[in-house]
N, C-alpha and C positions, 0 to 999 in steps of 0.2 A: 290441725295437723297433730299427730301424736308426738309427744315429747317425752324424753327420758328424764325423770326426776332424779335428783342427786341421791346417791346412796347415803343413807344416814347410819352412823355408828354412834350409839350412845355410850359415852365413856363411863366405865364403872370402877376403874382403878386410877390412881394418880399417875402411875408410871406408864410410859408408852409401850414398854416391852417387859417381859418377865424379868425380875431381878436376877434370877439364876442364869439368864442368858448371857450376861456380861456383854451385851451388844448395845451400842448407842443408836438411838433413832436417827440422829444426824448422819451417822456412817452408812446406815441402810439407804437413806434417801440419796446421799451423795453417790453411792455405787449405782443406784438406779439411774441417776442423771448421766454419770460418766460412762457407764457400761451399756446403757440402752438408749436413752432419749437423744443425747447428742450424736452418737454414731448413726442412729436410725434417721435422724433428720438430715445428716450429711449425705447418707445414701439416697434419701428421697430427693434432695436437691440435685445430686449428680444425675439421677434418672430424669428429673424434670428438665434439666439443662439439655440433656441428650434429646429428649422429646421435642423441645422447642427448636433445636437445630435441625432435627429431622423433618419437622413440619415446614420449616423455611425451605429446606431442600426440596420437599415435595411441591411447594408452591412455585419454586423457581424452575423445576424440571418435572412436571407431572408425568408419572409413569406407574405401571403396576408394581414394579420393584420398589419404587420410592413410597408408594402407598403401603405396601406390605411392611416396609421398614418403619413407617410411622405407626402402624398398628402394633408392631412388635414393641416399639418403645412405649406406646400407650399401656400395653400389658405390663411392662416393666415398672411404670409409675404406679399402676394399680397395685402391684405386688408390694412396692416400697411403702406406699401410702397405707395399705391395709395393715402392715406391721405397726406403724407408728400412730395410726388414728385412734388406738386404744387410749392415748393420752389426750383427753378432751378438755383439759383445764390448762391454765397458764397462758403462754403467748398465743396458742392456736385459738383460744376463746376470745381474743381481742379483735376488734374491728370486723366482726363477722367472718373471720378467716375460716373457721370450721365449715360454715355453710357455703362460703365462697369456693372452698376446695371441693366439697361434695354436697350438693343439695339432694338429699335422699332420706326417706322415701318421698316421692312426688305422687301421692295417691290420687290427686285430682288433675294430674297432668298439667299443672299450671306452668311449671318450668319447661316442659316439652313444648307447649304451645308458644311460649316466648321465644324459644330457640327456633322453632319452625317459622315464626313470624319474622324473625331477624333474617333468616335465610331467604324467605320468599320476598321480603322487601329490600333485601341487600342493604340493611342499615349500616351506613359507613361508620357510625360511632362504635358499633359492636366489633368492628374489625381493627379498632385502635386499642391496643392494650391499656393505655392510660384511661381512656374513656370507658372501656369495658369494665374496669375495676370499680366504677361508680354505679354500674347498672344493677339490675336484679341479681341476687346471688345465684339464682338458678341458671343464669346465662353464661357464667364465667368459670365453671369448674369441670370436674371429670365427667359428670353426667352429660353436660352440654357437648364436650369434646367427643364423647362416645357416640352421640347421635351424628355429629359431623362426620366421623370416620366410618360409622357402621349403619347409620339410619337410612331412611328412604332418600335416594339420590346420591348416596356416597360414592357410587360407581363413577360419577362424573369427575371425581378427583384425579382419575388417571389421565384426563385430557385437560384442555384449556377452555372448555366451554363454560365452566363455572368457577372462575378465578375467585369470586367472592367467598364461596364456601371454604376454600382453602385459606384465604386471608383471615376469615373469622376463626377457623380452627387454630391458625398460628397465633392469633391474639389470645385465645384461651390458653394455649400451651405456654405462652409467655407469662400470662397471669399466674398460672399454676407454679411456674418456676420462681416468679417473684415472691409469692406467698411462702413457698418452701424455704426460700433463702431468708426471708424476713424472720420467720419463726425460728429457723436454725440460729440466726444471729442473736435473736433475743434470748434463746436458751444458753448461748455462750457469753452473754453480757455478764461481766464480773459482779455487778451490783444489781442484777435483774431478778427475774422471778426465781431462777434456780437457786440463787443465794438465799432468798426468803424461804423456800421450801426446805433447803438443807440446813438451815440455821434457825430453828424455832426458838422462841424466847419471849419474855414479857414485852420487849420493845418491838417485836416483829408484828407488822400490820396484818399479816395473814395467818400465821401459825404461832400461837402463843405457847404451845407446849409440844413436846415430841409426839404425844399421842395424836394430836391433830395432823401432824405431818405423816405419820404412819397410817392413820385412817384414810388419808388421801390416796396413799399407795394401795392399800388393801382394797379400797373402793374401786380402783381400776379393774381389778379382776372380777369382782362381783357384778359391777355395772356392765362390763363388756361381755361377760358370759351371758347375762340376761339379754343384752342387745343382740348378740350373735344368734342366740337360740330363738328368742321370742319375736324378734323383728326381722332379722336378716333371713334366718332359715324358715321359720314357720310362716313368714310372709308369702312364701310360694309353695312350701311343702304341706300338703293337706293330710288330714288323718287317714284319708283313703285317696287312691289315685284320682278319682273323679272330682276331688276337692282341690287338686293342685292348681296353682296359678303361676305357670312358668314365666309369664311376662311381668309378674310382680317381683321377680328376682332381680337383685342388684346386678348390674353389668351383664344382663342377659344377651344384649345385642352383640357384645364383643366376646361372649363365651368365657367371661372371667368371673362368673359367680363363685365357683368352688375355689378359684384362686384367691378370691377375697376372703373367704372363710378360712382358708389355709393360713393366709397372712395374719389374720386376727389372732388365731391361736398361737401361731409362731411368735408373734409379738409378745403375747402373754408369757410364753415359756421363756423367752429371752429376758424379759423384764424380771421375772421371778428368779431366774438363775443369776442375773447380773446383780440384783439387789442383795442376794444372799439372805433373803428374808427367812428362809428355813433355819439358818444358824441361830436366829433369835428365839427359836422354839426350845422348850425344855428338852433335855436329852431323850426322855421317854416319849416325846411327841414328834421327834424329828422324822419319823417315818412318813409323816404327812407331806413333807417337802418332796420326798422321792415319789410319793403317790401322785402329787400334783404334776410333777414332771412326766411321769409315765402316762398319766391320763391325757395330758395335753399332747404328748407325742402320738398317742393312739388316735386322738381326734384329728391331728394334722395328717396322719397317714391315710385316714379314711377320706378326708377332703381331697388329698392329692390324687386319689384313685379316680376322681371324677373330673373329666376334662371334656371339652366339646360342648355342644348345645345342651342347655339345662333341661329342655323339654325331652330330649332323647334319654338323658340320664334318669329322669323321672319315670320314663316308660320302661326302663331296664330294671327288672326285679333285683338283680345283684347290686346295681349302683344305688337304687332306692334304699336298699338295706344299709348301705354305707351312710346315707343321709340320716336314716333313723338312728344308726349307731352314734353318729356325730351328735345328735340331739341328746341321746342318753349320756354321753360323756360330759357334755356341758352341764347337764342337770346334776350329775354326780359331783362335778367340780364345784358347782354352786353350793351344794351341801357341805362338801369338804372344807372349802375356803370360807364360805359365808356363815357357817355354823361352828364347825369344830376348830378351825384354825383361829378364827376371831375370838373364840372362847379362851383359847390358850394365851392370847395376847391381852386378855382382860377386857375385851370389847364384846358388846352384844349387838347383834345385827338387826337393824330395822330395814328390811329389804325395800329397794326402790320399787316404784310401780309405774306402769305405763298408762297414761291417760289418753283418750282418743275421742274423736268425734263420731 
């Protein structure tokens, strides 16, 4: 499976930020935590809690209205998760939480086969949230729940003929809610990871200098722009229409592909603004911060214009052009942040690479 290697920044100056900026690295990181990470996880937990409750309501009273409600709540969780998933380090990286929340891409359909097997065999342990949490990561997150709600046989959720499918879906929703809550709690722990990231120093086990803490933050933008463009977008958008692979798109069954792309860029924009990273730039370079915001906003608007089945969007020349523009925006941002902004901070970028089989 293709994995994203960590973004490497080679430190070339002793200071984390330009001396002229009069901005402390610890302040930038603390603003990122308080202004983005913590509220984003609180929002995710709220949506996940609503999804879990809606799934239980569907199981207790199967109906078209309750299924529609569960699907709407699922889309809400996708939106909230897409915003905060750009933070791939810290608490979410512990105990396989990241993969348990979303196992994707599943290029060999290993996860899909496991979910289908559980549904076919009515595996009772998969319908128990506690036991589900110990199973394959591919069986317990958003990808699995999407198949339950939208995959082959999902129509049976409106009746009582397949109570197991709903019970399994409810277990997944409960698992997602638990993970969101645990990660949110860990970010709020006074002496937890957040304290380490925001207080670099010689005695800090993870961040010995402010440069390392800022490198982690800047790396979010560069790594995630690459992930969104080269893995999420180009995984289904071909150079020409005949090379498109709509069923390789994330959340294609639930029609949340573009919603996910929107959330990813929205998360980056909110994080950039909350951290006030641009204030650390020298005065003659602060135009970069406004340019980052404008380009992220343009990318968000392009993705928002695309709703409905992704295969139909790909077949529509106007919407396809929006996807091409989205790709161009992310490429431009990679250059702006990964080359020009990092140079202003005294960092030189060693771009991450994607390895694959």
